[in-house]
C-alpha positions in Angstrom: -30.0 -21.3 -79.5 -27.4 -22.8 -81.9 -25.2 -19.7 -81.4 -25.3 -20.0 -77.6 -24.5 -23.8 -77.8 -21.4 -23.1 -80.1 -20.2 -20.3 -77.8 -20.7 -22.5 -74.7 -18.9 -25.5 -76.2 -15.9 -23.2 -77.2 -15.8 -21.8 -73.6 -15.9 -25.2 -72.0 -13.3 -26.6 -74.3 -11.0 -23.6 -73.7 -11.4 -23.7 -69.9 -10.9 -27.5 -69.7 -7.6 -27.2 -71.6 -6.4 -24.2 -69.5 -7.5 -25.6 -66.2 -5.8 -28.9 -66.7 -2.6 -27.2 -67.9 -2.6 -24.7 -65.0 -3.1 -27.3 -62.4 -0.6 -29.5 -64.2 2.0 -26.8 -63.6 1.5 -27.2 -59.8 1.3 -31.0 -60.1 4.5 -31.2 -62.2 6.7 -29.3 -59.8 5.2 -31.1 -56.8 6.0 -34.5 -58.3 9.4 -33.2 -59.4 10.3 -32.5 -55.7 8.6 -35.7 -54.4 5.7 -33.9 -52.8 2.5 -35.9 -52.4 -0.5 -34.8 -54.4 -3.7 -36.2 -53.1 -6.1 -34.8 -55.7 -6.0 -33.5 -59.3 -9.5 -32.2 -60.3 -10.7 -30.3 -63.3 -13.6 -28.2 -62.0 -14.7 -28.2 -58.3 -16.2 -31.2 -56.7 -18.2 -29.7 -53.8 -20.2 -32.5 -52.1 -19.9 -34.8 -55.2 -18.1 -35.3 -58.5 -18.8 -36.4 -62.1 -15.8 -38.7 -62.3 -13.1 -40.0 -60.1 -10.3 -42.6 -60.4 -11.2 -43.7 -56.9 -14.7 -44.6 -57.8 -15.5 -48.3 -57.3 -16.5 -48.9 -60.9 -13.3 -47.3 -62.1 -11.0 -49.2 -59.8 -12.7 -52.5 -60.8 -11.9 -51.8 -64.4 -8.4 -50.4 -63.7 -7.2 -52.0 -60.4 -3.8 -50.2 -60.6 -5.5 -46.9 -59.8 -6.8 -48.2 -56.5 -3.5 -47.7 -54.6 -2.5 -44.6 -56.6 -1.7 -41.8 -54.1 -3.3 -39.2 -56.4 -7.1 -39.1 -57.1 -7.9 -37.7 -60.6 -11.4 -36.5 -61.3 -13.8 -34.0 -62.8 -16.0 -31.9 -60.6 -19.4 -30.4 -61.4 -18.8 -26.7 -60.8 -17.0 -25.3 -63.9 -15.3 -22.4 -62.1 -11.7 -23.7 -62.3 -9.9 -26.7 -60.8 -7.4 -27.6 -58.2 -4.7 -29.9 -57.0 -4.7 -30.9 -53.3 -1.1 -31.0 -52.1 -0.3 -32.7 -48.9 0.8 -30.4 -46.0 -0.7 -27.2 -47.4 -3.7 -25.1 -46.3 -5.6 -24.3 -49.5 -9.2 -23.8 -50.7 -10.1 -27.3 -49.4 -9.5 -25.9 -45.8 -8.2 -29.3 -44.7 -6.8 -28.3 -41.3 -6.8 -31.8 -39.7 -3.8 -32.9 -41.7 -1.9 -29.8 -40.5 -2.4 -31.0 -36.9 -0.3 -34.1 -37.6 3.6 -34.1 -37.5 5.1 -32.8 -40.8 6.1 -35.6 -43.2 9.1 -35.4 -45.6 6.8 -35.7 -48.7 4.6 -32.8 -47.6 4.5 -29.2 -49.0 5.3 -27.6 -45.6 8.5 -29.7 -45.3 10.1 -28.3 -48.5 12.5 -25.5 -48.8 11.1 -22.1 -49.7 12.4 -22.1 -53.3 10.8 -25.4 -54.0 7.4 -24.3 -52.5 7.7 -21.1 -54.6 8.2 -23.1 -57.8 5.2 -25.4 -56.9 3.0 -22.3 -56.4 4.3 -20.5 -59.5 4.0 -23.6 -61.7 0.4 -22.9 -62.7 1.1 -19.3 -63.8 4.3 -20.4 -65.6 2.3 -23.1 -67.4 -0.4 -20.5 -68.5 2.3 -18.2 -69.9 4.1 -21.1 -71.7 0.7 -22.3 -73.1 -0.1 -18.8 -74.5 3.4 -18.6 -76.1 3.1 -22.0 -77.7 -0.4 -21.4 -79.0 0.5 -18.0 -80.5 3.5 -19.5 -82.1 1.7 -22.4 -83.7 -1.2 -20.2 -84.9 1.4 -18.0 -86.6 3.0 -21.1 -88.1 -0.4 -22.4 -89.3 -2.2 -19.3 -90.5 0.4 -16.5 -90.5 -0.8 -13.0 -89.6 -2.8 -10.4 -91.6 -2.8 -6.7 -90.6 -3.6 -3.3 -92.0 -0.5 -1.1 -92.5 -1.3 2.3 -91.1 -0.2 3.7 -94.5 -3.0 1.9 -96.2 -5.5 4.2 -94.5 -4.7 6.8 -97.2 -7.8 9.0 -96.6 -6.8 9.4 -92.9 -9.0 9.3 -89.9 -11.9 11.2 -88.5 -11.6 12.3 -84.8 -14.1 13.2 -82.1 -14.3 16.4 -80.1 -11.9 15.2 -77.4 -9.3 14.5 -80.1 -9.9 17.8 -81.8 -9.3 19.6 -78.5 -5.9 17.9 -78.3 -4.9 19.0 -81.8 -5.9 16.2 -84.1 -7.5 17.2 -87.3 -9.7 15.1 -89.6 -7.5 13.4 -92.2 -4.5 13.1 -89.9 -2.7 9.7 -89.9 -0.9 8.7 -86.7 2.5 7.5 -87.7 4.5 7.5 -84.4 4.1 7.7 -80.7 7.0 9.0 -78.5 9.1 8.7 -81.6 8.3 5.0 -82.1 6.8 4.1 -85.4 3.1 3.0 -85.6 3.2 0.2 -88.2 -0.4 -1.1 -88.2 -3.9 -0.1 -87.6 -5.8 -2.0 -85.0 -7.7 -1.4 -81.7 -4.2 -1.3 -80.1 -3.7 2.2 -81.6 -6.0 3.6 -78.9 -3.7 2.1 -76.2 -0.6 3.5 -78.0 -2.1 7.0 -78.1 -3.4 6.9 -74.5 0.1 6.0 -73.2 2.0 8.5 -75.3 3.4 11.9 -74.4 3.7 12.9 -78.0 2.0 11.6 -81.2 3.3 12.4 -84.7 0.7 12.6 -87.4 1.0 12.9 -91.2 -1.1 15.9 -92.2 -1.3 16.9 -95.9 2.0 15.1 -96.5 3.8 16.8 -93.6 4.7 15.4 -90.2 3.2 17.3 -87.3 4.0 16.5 -83.6 1.1 16.7 -81.1 1.7 17.0 -77.3 -0.7 14.8 -75.3 -2.3 16.0 -72.1 0.0 15.8 -69.1 -2.6 13.8 -67.1 -2.7 11.3 -70.0 -5.7 9.8 -71.7 -8.0 7.1 -70.4 -8.1 4.3 -72.9 -11.4 3.0 -71.4 -13.1 6.4 -72.0 -11.5 6.5 -75.5 -13.1 3.1 -76.3 -16.5 4.0 -74.8 -16.7 7.4 -76.5 -19.4 8.1 -79.0 -18.4 8.9 -81.6 -15.1 7.1 -81.3 -11.8 8.9 -80.6 -10.7 8.0 -84.1 -12.0 5.9 -87.0 -11.1 5.7 -90.7 -12.6 8.5 -92.6 -15.1 6.8 -94.8 -18.0 8.1 -96.8 -21.5 7.0 -95.6 -22.2 4.4 -98.3 -24.5 1.5 -97.5 -23.1 -1.9 -98.3 -26.2 -4.0 -97.4 -29.5 -3.7 -95.6 -30.8 -6.2 -93.0 -34.3 -7.5 -94.1 -37.1 -6.2 -91.9 -34.8 -3.6 -90.3 -35.8 0.1 -89.9 -33.7 0.9 -93.0 -35.4 -1.8 -95.1 -38.9 -0.5 -94.1 -37.9 3.1 -95.0 -36.8 2.0 -98.5 -33.1 2.3 -98.1 -31.1 0.1 -100.5 -27.6 -1.2 -101.0 -25.4 1.4 -102.7 -27.2 4.4 -101.4 -25.3 7.2 -99.7 -26.5 9.2 -96.7 -26.3 12.9 -97.6 -28.0 14.6 -94.6 -29.9 13.8 -91.4 -32.4 16.3 -90.0 -30.8 19.1 -92.0 -27.3 18.2 -90.9 -24.9 17.4 -93.7 -23.5 13.9 -93.5 -20.1 13.3 -95.3 -18.9 10.3 -93.3 -20.2 7.6 -91.1 -18.6 9.4 -88.1 -20.9 12.4 -88.9 -23.9 10.1 -88.8 -22.7 8.5 -85.5 -22.2 12.0 -84.0 -25.8 13.1 -84.9 -27.3 9.9 -83.5 -25.2 10.1 -80.4 -26.5 13.7 -79.7 -30.1 12.5 -80.0 -29.5 9.5 -77.7 -27.8 11.7 -75.1 -30.7 14.1 -75.1 -33.1 11.2 -74.4 -30.9 9.9 -71.6 -30.6 13.4 -70.1 -34.4 13.6 -69.8 -35.5 11.7 -66.7 -39.2 12.3 -67.6 -38.8 11.2 -71.2 -41.9 9.3 -72.3 -42.2 6.5 -75.0 -43.6 9.1 -77.4 -40.6 11.3 -76.7 -38.2 8.4 -77.4 -40.0 7.6 -80.6 -39.7 11.2 -81.7 -36.0 11.3 -81.0 -35.5 8.1 -83.0 -37.2 9.4 -86.0 -34.9 10.9 -88.6 -35.5 12.8 -91.9 -32.7 11.5 -94.1 -31.5 12.6 -97.5 -30.1 9.7 -99.5 -28.6 9.5 -102.9 -29.0 6.4 -105.1 -26.1 5.0 -107.2 -27.3 7.0 -110.2 -27.0 10.3 -108.2 -30.8 10.8 -107.7 -31.6 12.1 -104.2 -34.6 11.4 -102.1 -35.8 12.4 -98.6 -37.2 9.6 -96.4 -38.4 9.3 -92.9 -36.4 6.7 -90.9 -37.2 5.4 -87.5 -34.2 3.9 -85.6 -34.8 0.9 -83.3 -34.6 0.9 -79.5 -30.8 0.7 -79.7 -30.6 3.6 -82.2 -29.6 1.3 -85.0 -31.0 1.4 -88.5 -29.9 -2.1 -89.7 -27.3 -1.6 -92.4 -23.8 -2.8 -93.1 -21.5 0.1 -93.7 -19.3 0.0 -96.8 -15.7 0.3 -95.8 -12.8 1.0 -98.2 -10.7 -1.9 -99.3 -7.7 -1.3 -97.1 -4.6 -3.0 -98.2 -3.9 -6.1 -96.1 -0.4 -7.3 -95.5 0.2 -11.0 -94.8 3.2 -12.4 -92.8 4.1 -16.1 -93.1 6.2 -18.0 -90.5 8.2 -21.2 -90.3 9.5 -23.3 -87.4 12.6 -21.2 -87.1 10.8 -17.8 -86.6 7.3 -18.7 -85.4 8.4 -19.2 -81.7 10.3 -15.9 -81.4 7.4 -14.1 -83.1 4.9 -15.9 -80.8 6.9 -14.8 -77.8 7.0 -11.2 -79.0 3.3 -11.2 -79.7 2.4 -12.8 -76.4 4.6 -10.3 -74.5 2.8 -7.4 -76.2 -0.6 -8.9 -75.2 0.6 -9.5 -71.6 1.9 -5.9 -71.3 -1.3 -4.5 -72.7 -3.5 -6.6 -70.4 -1.5 -5.6 -67.3 -1.7 -2.0 -68.4 -5.4 -2.1 -68.8 -5.9 -3.5 -65.3 -5.6 0.0 -63.8 -9.0 0.8 -65.3 -10.7 -2.0 -63.3 -10.2 0.1 -60.2 -12.4 2.9 -61.6 -16.2 3.0 -61.3 -16.6 2.5 -65.0 -14.0 -0.3 -65.1 -15.7 -2.2 -62.3 -18.8 -2.3 -64.5 -16.9 -4.0 -67.3 -15.8 -6.9 -65.1 -17.5 -10.0 -66.4 -17.8 -13.7 -65.5 -18.2 -16.7 -67.8 -21.0 -15.1 -69.8 -18.7 -12.2 -70.8 -15.9 -14.6 -71.6 -18.1 -16.9 -73.6 -19.5 -14.0 -75.5 -16.2 -13.1 -77.0 -16.0 -16.4 -78.9 -17.4 -16.2 -82.5 -20.9 -17.5 -83.4 -19.4 -20.1 -85.7 -16.5 -22.4 -84.9 -13.3 -21.0 -86.2 -10.2 -22.8 -85.1 -7.8 -19.8 -85.6 -10.0 -17.5 -83.5 -10.6 -20.3 -81.0 -6.9 -20.8 -80.4 -6.1 -17.0 -80.3 -8.8 -16.5 -77.7 -7.6 -19.5 -75.7 -4.1 -18.1 -75.6 -5.5 -14.7 -74.5 -7.6 -16.3 -71.8 -4.5 -18.2 -70.7 -2.7 -14.9 -70.2 -5.7 -13.6 -68.3 -5.6 -16.6 -66.0 -1.9 -16.2 -65.4 -2.3 -12.5 -64.5 -5.3 -13.1 -62.3 -3.6 -15.9 -60.4 -0.4 -14.0 -59.7 -2.3 -11.1 -58.1 -1.4 -10.9 -54.4 -4.9 -12.0 -53.2 -5.1 -14.5 -50.4 -6.2 -17.8 -51.7 -4.7 -17.3 -55.2 -1.3 -18.4 -56.2 0.0 -14.8 -55.9 -1.2 -14.7 -52.3 0.8 -17.8 -51.4 3.8 -16.5 -53.2 3.7 -13.2 -51.2 3.8 -15.3 -48.0 6.7 -17.3 -49.3 8.6 -14.1 -50.0 7.8 -13.0 -46.4 9.1 -16.3 -45.1 12.2 -16.2 -47.3 13.1 -12.6 -46.1 12.2 -13.1 -42.4 13.0 -16.7 -42.0 9.6 -17.1 -40.2 6.7 -19.1 -41.5 3.1 -17.8 -40.7 1.3 -20.1 -38.2 -1.3 -22.6 -39.4 -4.0 -20.5 -37.7 -2.8 -17.3 -39.6 -2.7 -19.3 -42.8 -6.3 -20.5 -42.2 -7.6 -17.0 -41.7 -5.7 -15.7 -44.7 -7.3 -18.4 -46.8 -10.7 -17.6 -45.5 -10.3 -13.9 -46.2 -9.1 -14.8 -49.7 -12.1 -17.0 -50.4 -14.4 -14.1 -49.3 -12.6 -11.7 -51.6 -12.8 -14.1 -54.5 -16.5 -14.7 -53.9 -17.1 -11.0 -53.8 -15.3 -10.5 -57.1 -17.3 -13.4 -58.7 -20.6 -11.9 -57.5 -19.6 -8.5 -59.0 -18.8 -10.2 -62.3 -22.0 -12.2 -62.3 -24.1 -9.1 -61.4 -22.5 -7.3 -64.4 -23.3 -10.2 -66.7 -26.9 -10.3 -65.5 -27.2 -6.5 -66.1 -25.5 -6.6 -69.5 -26.8 -9.9 -71.0 -29.7 -11.4 -69.0 -31.9 -8.5 -68.2 -31.9 -7.1 -71.8 -33.3 -10.4 -73.0 -36.4 -9.6 -71.0 -36.5 -6.0 -72.1 -35.3 -4.8 -68.6 
């Protein structure tokens, strides 16, 4: 429960900051051009609100807000926020105002380029927010990374990678002639987008040609065993009390030597053996509980720290985990420090890489597998750490700010991007869509957004809620 509370607080804090800043982007440009802003709300206030500067008790305490043209408040539905700009059909669907003659301080009375900046202001603020956060995080904490050269023993590859030409022990050092400097999950994206990958093999550089149709990074990440992982011997660093490994008598420092007669040299070998067994179970529609239990039972040969070997019977849990922490080599870590002079250029460069990567990954959402990965607030909240860590909090806040920027610029009616597309249409043709057309476009957009939210919520229920009840 404490973990859930910490994750929830981090999510609410993150969204509160980003929603206010995003809507502040619209608000700022509207005020700059003298456009009337009727409401500025964090979260949505359908039927009622939690707080408003127009409330009687608030205006009694602060009379100057009574005649303020803008109502500031907090809604009760934490799904975003909004600014209600006079003379504009938006999610509030206030069409009565549009029936009145246009006023000089209304959105519809402004030139196209001013309306464009008002609509783009939220996205722009999200991008600036991400840049500033990344820059200040680099200034405060610097950056640690694993140089690819520190993985001296090389990598172990799965069958897909072997078919392309990778060999166990290869170290990827370049993609399309561009040097690969560090080891991180981004290496998957680099390889998936490359036409050629250069590896260091037994001290010599070997160039591999990637498939013409390219590689799906989503499938690379979902593959079991993974496309590539550091080649590490199967030593056990620690054992979870009460876990299957603990019950079987496995101890810290032991090394897996074999499983069911198959030699185990690395953790990837173990993963491969377990994956085969799990796939056999999934491929059997008439598999019983007894069959599942049998497939989860392993005869493992382990070696103690003194070299003495022993054969034990090990029963994996329902998720095919045995409950150990794997010992990983002490990869050399490089630390980069920044000052005020170079943290902002570095933050801009880092943010640009994150933005490009996220936009590139959007293509997977259109696939059947990608659609299953779309999540709502439960998914977003789950990426926050179990304990409050300011560095991770701010890095995730910057990343979510980029997500909000990209999502809002999509040409979906009702979102900022949908309004911007219509402004481009007006700028090119000189004709503004009718109020009736705008009303229908907004309704269609709301339907699309609700459909996407329902998809995301259903994925969260399937991935997080149902497993809690064993379903």
